[in-house]
NUMAR-920872 format. One record per residue (C-alpha): residue number from 1; x, y, z. Coordinates in Angstrom, 1 decimal. Layout:
! NUMAR-920872
+-----+--------+--------+--------+
:   k :     c1 :     c2 :     c3 :
+-----+--------+--------+--------+
: NUM :      X :      Y :      Z :
...
+-----+--------+--------+--------+
END
This chain:
! NUMAR-920872
+-----+--------+--------+--------+
:   k :     c1 :     c2 :     c3 :
+-----+--------+--------+--------+
:   1 :   71.5 :    5.9 :  -12.3 :
:   2 :   74.3 :    8.5 :  -12.5 :
:   3 :   77.9 :    7.7 :  -13.7 :
:   4 :   79.3 :    8.7 :  -10.3 :
:   5 :   77.1 :    6.0 :   -8.6 :
:   6 :   78.5 :    3.4 :  -11.1 :
:   7 :   82.0 :    4.5 :  -10.4 :
:   8 :   81.6 :    4.4 :   -6.6 :
:   9 :   80.2 :    0.8 :   -6.9 :
:  10 :   83.3 :   -0.2 :   -8.9 :
:  11 :   85.6 :    1.4 :   -6.4 :
:  12 :   84.0 :   -0.3 :   -3.4 :
:  13 :   84.2 :   -3.8 :   -5.1 :
:  14 :   87.8 :   -3.1 :   -6.2 :
:  15 :   88.8 :   -2.2 :   -2.6 :
:  16 :   87.0 :   -5.3 :   -1.3 :
:  17 :   89.2 :   -7.5 :   -3.5 :
:  18 :   92.5 :   -5.6 :   -3.3 :
:  19 :   95.3 :   -6.0 :   -0.9 :
:  20 :   95.8 :   -3.1 :    1.6 :
:  21 :   98.8 :   -1.6 :   -0.2 :
:  22 :   97.1 :   -1.6 :   -3.5 :
:  23 :   94.2 :    0.6 :   -2.4 :
:  24 :   95.6 :    3.9 :   -3.6 :
:  25 :   94.1 :    6.4 :   -5.9 :
:  26 :   96.8 :    5.7 :   -8.5 :
:  27 :   96.3 :    1.9 :   -8.4 :
:  28 :   92.5 :    2.2 :   -8.5 :
:  29 :   92.7 :    4.6 :  -11.4 :
:  30 :   95.0 :    2.1 :  -13.2 :
:  31 :   92.8 :   -0.9 :  -12.4 :
:  32 :   89.5 :    0.8 :  -13.3 :
:  33 :   90.9 :    2.7 :  -16.3 :
:  34 :   89.5 :    6.0 :  -14.9 :
:  35 :   91.2 :    9.4 :  -14.4 :
:  36 :   92.7 :    9.9 :  -10.9 :
:  37 :   90.7 :   13.1 :  -10.2 :
:  38 :   87.5 :   11.1 :  -10.8 :
:  39 :   88.6 :    8.4 :   -8.4 :
:  40 :   89.6 :   11.0 :   -5.8 :
:  41 :   86.2 :   12.7 :   -6.0 :
:  42 :   84.3 :    9.5 :   -5.8 :
:  43 :   86.4 :    8.3 :   -2.8 :
:  44 :   85.8 :   11.6 :   -1.0 :
:  45 :   82.0 :   11.1 :   -1.5 :
:  46 :   82.3 :    7.5 :   -0.3 :
:  47 :   84.2 :    8.7 :    2.8 :
:  48 :   81.5 :   11.3 :    3.6 :
:  49 :   78.9 :    8.6 :    3.3 :
:  50 :   80.8 :    6.5 :    5.9 :
:  51 :   81.6 :    3.7 :    3.5 :
:  52 :   85.4 :    4.0 :    3.2 :
:  53 :   88.1 :    5.2 :    5.6 :
:  54 :   91.3 :    7.0 :    4.5 :
:  55 :   92.7 :    7.4 :    8.0 :
:  56 :   95.8 :    5.5 :    6.9 :
:  57 :   96.6 :    8.4 :    4.5 :
:  58 :   97.3 :    6.9 :    1.1 :
:  59 :   95.5 :    3.6 :    1.6 :
:  60 :   91.7 :    3.4 :    1.6 :
:  61 :   89.8 :    0.8 :    3.5 :
:  62 :   86.1 :   -0.1 :    3.7 :
:  63 :   84.2 :    0.7 :    6.9 :
:  64 :   82.1 :   -2.0 :    8.4 :
:  65 :   79.0 :   -0.7 :    6.6 :
:  66 :   81.0 :   -0.3 :    3.4 :
:  67 :   82.3 :   -3.8 :    3.6 :
:  68 :   78.7 :   -5.2 :    4.0 :
:  69 :   77.4 :   -3.1 :    1.1 :
:  70 :   80.4 :   -3.9 :   -1.1 :
:  71 :   80.0 :   -7.6 :   -0.5 :
:  72 :   76.3 :   -7.5 :   -1.2 :
:  73 :   76.9 :   -5.6 :   -4.5 :
:  74 :   79.8 :   -8.0 :   -5.4 :
:  75 :   77.5 :  -11.0 :   -5.0 :
:  76 :   74.7 :   -9.3 :   -7.0 :
:  77 :   77.1 :   -8.4 :   -9.8 :
:  78 :   78.5 :  -11.9 :  -10.0 :
:  79 :   75.0 :  -13.4 :  -10.1 :
:  80 :   73.8 :  -11.0 :  -12.8 :
:  81 :   76.9 :  -11.4 :  -14.9 :
:  82 :   76.9 :  -15.2 :  -14.8 :
:  83 :   73.3 :  -15.2 :  -15.8 :
:  84 :   73.9 :  -12.8 :  -18.7 :
:  85 :   77.0 :  -14.8 :  -19.9 :
:  86 :   74.9 :  -18.0 :  -19.8 :
:  87 :   72.5 :  -16.3 :  -22.3 :
:  88 :   75.3 :  -15.8 :  -24.7 :
:  89 :   76.1 :  -12.1 :  -23.9 :
:  90 :   79.8 :  -11.1 :  -24.3 :
:  91 :   81.6 :  -11.1 :  -20.9 :
:  92 :   82.7 :   -7.4 :  -21.2 :
:  93 :   79.1 :   -6.3 :  -22.0 :
:  94 :   77.7 :   -8.6 :  -19.3 :
:  95 :   80.0 :   -7.1 :  -16.7 :
:  96 :   78.9 :   -3.5 :  -17.4 :
:  97 :   75.2 :   -4.5 :  -17.6 :
:  98 :   75.5 :   -6.5 :  -14.3 :
:  99 :   76.9 :   -3.4 :  -12.6 :
: 100 :   73.8 :   -1.5 :  -13.6 :
: 101 :   71.5 :   -4.3 :  -12.6 :
: 102 :   73.2 :   -4.5 :   -9.1 :
: 103 :   72.5 :   -0.8 :   -8.5 :
: 104 :   69.0 :   -0.7 :  -10.0 :
: 105 :   67.3 :   -4.0 :   -9.2 :
: 106 :   65.8 :   -5.0 :   -5.9 :
: 107 :   67.3 :   -7.9 :   -3.8 :
: 108 :   64.4 :  -10.1 :   -4.7 :
: 109 :   64.9 :   -9.5 :   -8.4 :
: 110 :   68.6 :  -10.3 :   -8.1 :
: 111 :   67.7 :  -13.4 :   -6.1 :
: 112 :   65.4 :  -14.6 :   -8.9 :
: 113 :   68.2 :  -13.9 :  -11.5 :
: 114 :   70.6 :  -16.0 :   -9.4 :
: 115 :   68.1 :  -18.8 :   -9.1 :
: 116 :   67.5 :  -18.8 :  -12.9 :
: 117 :   71.2 :  -19.0 :  -13.5 :
: 118 :   71.4 :  -21.9 :  -11.0 :
: 119 :   68.6 :  -23.6 :  -12.9 :
: 120 :   70.4 :  -23.2 :  -16.2 :
: 121 :   73.6 :  -24.6 :  -14.8 :
: 122 :   71.7 :  -27.5 :  -13.1 :
: 123 :   70.0 :  -28.5 :  -16.4 :
: 124 :   73.3 :  -28.6 :  -18.2 :
: 125 :   74.8 :  -30.7 :  -15.4 :
: 126 :   71.9 :  -33.1 :  -15.1 :
: 127 :   71.5 :  -33.5 :  -18.9 :
: 128 :   73.9 :  -36.5 :  -18.7 :
: 129 :   71.4 :  -38.3 :  -16.5 :
: 130 :   68.2 :  -39.7 :  -17.9 :
: 131 :   66.4 :  -40.3 :  -14.6 :
: 132 :   67.3 :  -39.2 :  -11.1 :
: 133 :   65.5 :  -38.5 :   -7.8 :
: 134 :   64.6 :  -35.3 :   -6.0 :
: 135 :   67.4 :  -35.7 :   -3.5 :
: 136 :   70.0 :  -35.5 :   -6.3 :
: 137 :   68.4 :  -32.4 :   -7.7 :
: 138 :   68.3 :  -30.6 :   -4.3 :
: 139 :   71.9 :  -31.6 :   -3.5 :
: 140 :   73.1 :  -30.0 :   -6.8 :
: 141 :   70.9 :  -27.0 :   -6.7 :
: 142 :   71.7 :  -25.3 :   -3.4 :
: 143 :   69.6 :  -23.8 :   -0.6 :
: 144 :   66.8 :  -21.5 :   -1.4 :
: 145 :   63.1 :  -21.2 :   -2.3 :
: 146 :   62.3 :  -22.1 :   -5.9 :
: 147 :   59.1 :  -21.4 :   -7.8 :
: 148 :   58.1 :  -24.5 :   -9.8 :
: 149 :   55.2 :  -24.7 :  -12.2 :
: 150 :   53.3 :  -28.0 :  -12.0 :
: 151 :   50.4 :  -29.9 :  -13.6 :
: 152 :   48.3 :  -32.9 :  -12.5 :
: 153 :   47.0 :  -35.8 :  -14.4 :
: 154 :   44.4 :  -38.1 :  -13.0 :
: 155 :   45.6 :  -41.7 :  -12.5 :
: 156 :   43.6 :  -44.9 :  -12.2 :
: 157 :   39.9 :  -44.3 :  -11.8 :
: 158 :   38.9 :  -40.7 :  -12.5 :
: 159 :   36.1 :  -39.1 :  -10.5 :
: 160 :   33.5 :  -37.4 :  -12.5 :
: 161 :   34.2 :  -33.6 :  -12.7 :
: 162 :   37.5 :  -34.2 :  -10.8 :
: 163 :   38.6 :  -30.8 :   -9.6 :
: 164 :   42.3 :  -31.6 :   -9.5 :
: 165 :   43.0 :  -32.4 :  -13.1 :
: 166 :   42.2 :  -28.8 :  -14.2 :
: 167 :   45.2 :  -27.7 :  -12.1 :
: 168 :   43.2 :  -25.0 :  -10.4 :
: 169 :   42.8 :  -26.5 :   -6.9 :
: 170 :   46.3 :  -25.5 :   -5.8 :
: 171 :   48.3 :  -22.3 :   -6.2 :
: 172 :   50.6 :  -22.6 :   -9.2 :
: 173 :   53.6 :  -22.4 :   -9.1 :
: 174 :   54.4 :  -24.4 :   -5.9 :
: 175 :   57.4 :  -23.8 :   -3.8 :
: 176 :   60.4 :  -26.1 :   -3.6 :
: 177 :   62.2 :  -25.2 :   -0.4 :
: 178 :   65.8 :  -26.5 :    0.0 :
: 179 :   67.6 :  -26.3 :    3.3 :
: 180 :   70.9 :  -28.1 :    3.9 :
: 181 :   70.5 :  -29.8 :    0.5 :
: 182 :   67.2 :  -31.3 :    1.6 :
: 183 :   64.1 :  -30.3 :   -0.4 :
: 184 :   60.5 :  -30.0 :    0.6 :
: 185 :   57.6 :  -29.4 :   -1.8 :
: 186 :   55.0 :  -26.9 :   -0.5 :
: 187 :   51.6 :  -27.2 :   -2.1 :
: 188 :   49.1 :  -24.5 :   -1.2 :
: 189 :   45.3 :  -24.8 :   -1.5 :
: 190 :   43.9 :  -22.2 :   -3.9 :
: 191 :   41.3 :  -20.5 :   -1.6 :
: 192 :   40.3 :  -18.2 :   -4.4 :
: 193 :   39.2 :  -21.2 :   -6.4 :
: 194 :   37.2 :  -22.4 :   -3.5 :
: 195 :   35.5 :  -19.0 :   -3.0 :
: 196 :   34.2 :  -19.1 :   -6.5 :
: 197 :   32.6 :  -22.6 :   -6.2 :
: 198 :   29.1 :  -21.1 :   -6.5 :
: 199 :   30.1 :  -19.4 :   -9.8 :
: 200 :   32.4 :  -21.9 :  -11.4 :
: 201 :   30.5 :  -25.0 :  -12.5 :
: 202 :   33.7 :  -27.1 :  -12.5 :
: 203 :   34.6 :  -26.3 :   -8.9 :
: 204 :   33.1 :  -29.3 :   -7.2 :
: 205 :   34.7 :  -29.6 :   -3.9 :
: 206 :   34.4 :  -27.8 :   -0.5 :
: 207 :   37.4 :  -28.8 :    1.4 :
: 208 :   40.7 :  -30.7 :    1.0 :
: 209 :   41.3 :  -33.0 :    4.0 :
: 210 :   44.7 :  -34.3 :    3.1 :
: 211 :   47.3 :  -34.8 :    0.4 :
: 212 :   49.2 :  -38.1 :    0.5 :
: 213 :   52.4 :  -39.0 :   -1.4 :
: 214 :   53.5 :  -42.4 :   -2.6 :
: 215 :   56.8 :  -43.5 :   -1.2 :
: 216 :   57.1 :  -46.5 :   -3.5 :
: 217 :   55.1 :  -48.9 :   -1.3 :
: 218 :   52.5 :  -46.9 :    0.6 :
: 219 :   50.7 :  -43.5 :    0.5 :
: 220 :   52.0 :  -41.3 :    3.3 :
: 221 :   50.3 :  -38.3 :    4.8 :
: 222 :   52.0 :  -35.1 :    4.0 :
: 223 :   52.5 :  -32.4 :    6.7 :
: 224 :   49.6 :  -29.9 :    6.8 :
: 225 :   50.0 :  -26.4 :    8.3 :
: 226 :   47.1 :  -24.2 :    7.6 :
: 227 :   46.3 :  -24.6 :    3.9 :
: 228 :   49.8 :  -25.8 :    2.9 :
: 229 :   50.6 :  -29.4 :    2.4 :
: 230 :   54.4 :  -30.4 :    2.5 :
: 231 :   56.1 :  -33.5 :    1.4 :
: 232 :   59.7 :  -34.5 :    0.8 :
: 233 :   61.2 :  -33.8 :   -2.6 :
: 234 :   63.2 :  -37.0 :   -2.6 :
: 235 :   60.1 :  -38.9 :   -3.4 :
: 236 :   59.9 :  -37.2 :   -6.8 :
: 237 :   61.5 :  -39.0 :   -9.8 :
: 238 :   62.9 :  -36.6 :  -12.5 :
: 239 :   63.2 :  -37.3 :  -16.2 :
: 240 :   65.4 :  -35.2 :  -18.5 :
: 241 :   63.4 :  -34.0 :  -21.6 :
: 242 :   64.9 :  -32.3 :  -24.6 :
: 243 :   68.5 :  -31.3 :  -25.3 :
: 244 :   70.9 :  -28.3 :  -25.4 :
: 245 :   69.1 :  -25.0 :  -24.5 :
: 246 :   65.7 :  -26.7 :  -24.6 :
: 247 :   66.3 :  -29.1 :  -21.7 :
: 248 :   63.5 :  -29.4 :  -19.1 :
: 249 :   63.5 :  -31.5 :  -15.9 :
: 250 :   60.1 :  -33.1 :  -15.2 :
: 251 :   59.6 :  -34.5 :  -11.7 :
: 252 :   56.7 :  -36.7 :  -11.0 :
: 253 :   55.2 :  -38.4 :   -7.9 :
: 254 :   51.8 :  -40.1 :   -7.3 :
: 255 :   49.6 :  -38.3 :   -4.8 :
: 256 :   46.3 :  -39.1 :   -3.3 :
: 257 :   43.9 :  -36.2 :   -2.5 :
: 258 :   41.1 :  -36.7 :    0.0 :
: 259 :   38.4 :  -34.1 :   -0.2 :
: 260 :   34.7 :  -33.2 :    0.3 :
: 261 :   32.7 :  -32.9 :   -2.9 :
: 262 :   29.9 :  -30.4 :   -3.6 :
: 263 :   27.5 :  -32.7 :   -1.7 :
: 264 :   29.9 :  -32.9 :    1.3 :
: 265 :   30.7 :  -36.5 :    0.5 :
: 266 :   34.2 :  -37.6 :    1.3 :
: 267 :   36.1 :  -38.8 :   -1.8 :
: 268 :   39.6 :  -39.4 :   -3.0 :
: 269 :   41.5 :  -39.1 :   -6.2 :
: 270 :   44.9 :  -40.4 :   -7.2 :
: 271 :   46.8 :  -38.1 :   -9.5 :
: 272 :   50.3 :  -37.8 :  -11.1 :
: 273 :   51.8 :  -34.6 :   -9.7 :
: 274 :   54.5 :  -33.2 :  -12.0 :
: 275 :   56.7 :  -30.2 :  -11.4 :
: 276 :   58.6 :  -28.5 :  -14.3 :
: 277 :   62.1 :  -27.4 :  -13.6 :
+-----+--------+--------+--------+
END
């Protein structure tokens, strides 16, 4: 990344947040602590790129494309900076590094950084609760798709060579999808594990028929689309473990897995499904 790209990004974000009469070369130079000639050159470059408009003479404005790009960068800088500050980095250093990250990282990387910051903030917020349900977590987390590692522990009677307690039968991590503050857990069958059943001695099932979740009274069929099973996150009960920067949120729910074993016999296993947040 060249210094001129860094300066152009700062100018665009500054124009986005300034009143119209403040968008002059002099004011931008004062605000950004940069020489006026550097601001002028960078603004001329931005105008050629169709990102700003100086038709009003002294006062610059963002074009439609410029406004979209400036808003995107502004959001990326905010996400990266908040995350860095939460790690203990000084705010002035975090701001400069966040600018670089906004220019150099992909949207998917910035999105993951934003999610990690949201997770850190959520853990701090939920640390005052010992136990809470999945609906509370989702309402405080915000919409998005979150990757959540998980593990399973067999409950009640354990089937010999149970394929689910080795945590290989499903793709890990799972997805927690939150939309309008309502969460859904997406559990995907690990087809790669199935394809190796002739090689792996501990792979002793041929097909998973259904995954049922316990709602407190009964086992309910989860939705199945292709090889993905979905069930509501509000059925998960979370427990806060640890303290300070070592806080983890463990969410558990009983599930019943119905499958065909290696002899094509229909069997079922009850397990405690736990996601780590």
